[in-house]
C-alpha positions in Angstrom: -34.9 13.5 30.5 -35.3 11.8 27.2 -33.1 10.0 24.8 -32.0 11.9 21.7 -32.6 9.2 19.2 -31.6 11.3 16.2 -28.3 12.3 17.9 -27.6 8.6 18.7 -28.4 7.6 15.1 -26.1 10.3 13.7 -23.3 9.3 16.0 -23.7 5.7 15.0 -23.5 6.7 11.3 -20.3 8.7 12.0 -18.7 5.7 13.7 -19.7 3.4 10.9 -18.3 5.8 8.3 -15.0 5.9 10.2 -14.9 2.1 10.4 -15.5 1.9 6.7 -12.6 4.3 6.1 -10.3 2.2 8.3 -11.3 -0.9 6.4 -10.7 0.7 3.0 -7.2 1.9 4.2 -6.3 -1.5 5.5 -7.4 -3.1 2.2 -5.3 -0.6 0.3 -2.3 -1.2 2.5 -2.6 -5.0 2.0 -2.7 -4.5 -1.8 0.2 -2.1 -1.9 2.3 -4.4 0.3 1.5 -7.4 -1.8 2.3 -5.5 -5.0 5.6 -4.3 -3.6 6.6 -7.8 -2.5 5.7 -9.2 -5.9 7.8 -6.6 -7.6 10.6 -7.2 -5.1 10.5 -3.6 -3.9 10.7 -1.9 -0.5 7.3 -2.0 1.2 8.0 0.6 3.9 8.4 3.5 1.6 5.2 2.7 -0.3 3.2 2.2 2.9 4.6 5.5 4.3 3.5 7.2 1.1 0.1 5.6 1.3 -0.4 6.9 4.8 0.8 10.4 3.9 -0.7 11.0 0.5 -3.0 8.1 -0.5 -3.1 5.2 -2.9 -2.1 7.0 -6.1 1.1 8.3 -4.5 2.0 4.9 -3.1 1.6 3.4 -6.5 3.7 6.2 -8.0 6.5 5.4 -5.5 6.4 1.8 -6.6 6.5 2.8 -10.2 9.5 5.1 -9.6 11.3 2.3 -7.7 10.7 -0.1 -10.6 11.9 2.5 -13.2 15.1 3.2 -11.1 15.8 -0.5 -10.8 15.6 -1.0 -14.6 18.3 1.7 -15.2 
């Protein structure tokens, strides 16, 4: 029985990529939350949209909230 070094390397790369994705999501969440607070808007709906559809959609929610508040 030997060690499959290539398989271990691939698995480590997959774990590292997943960790990087988590870090990027956490950074996006912090930015969206800070922006929503600065604008005086609801953070929950923007964060929900970030989790469901991504950063662009979360920013769109904040823009719509801002436009509705100006009316």
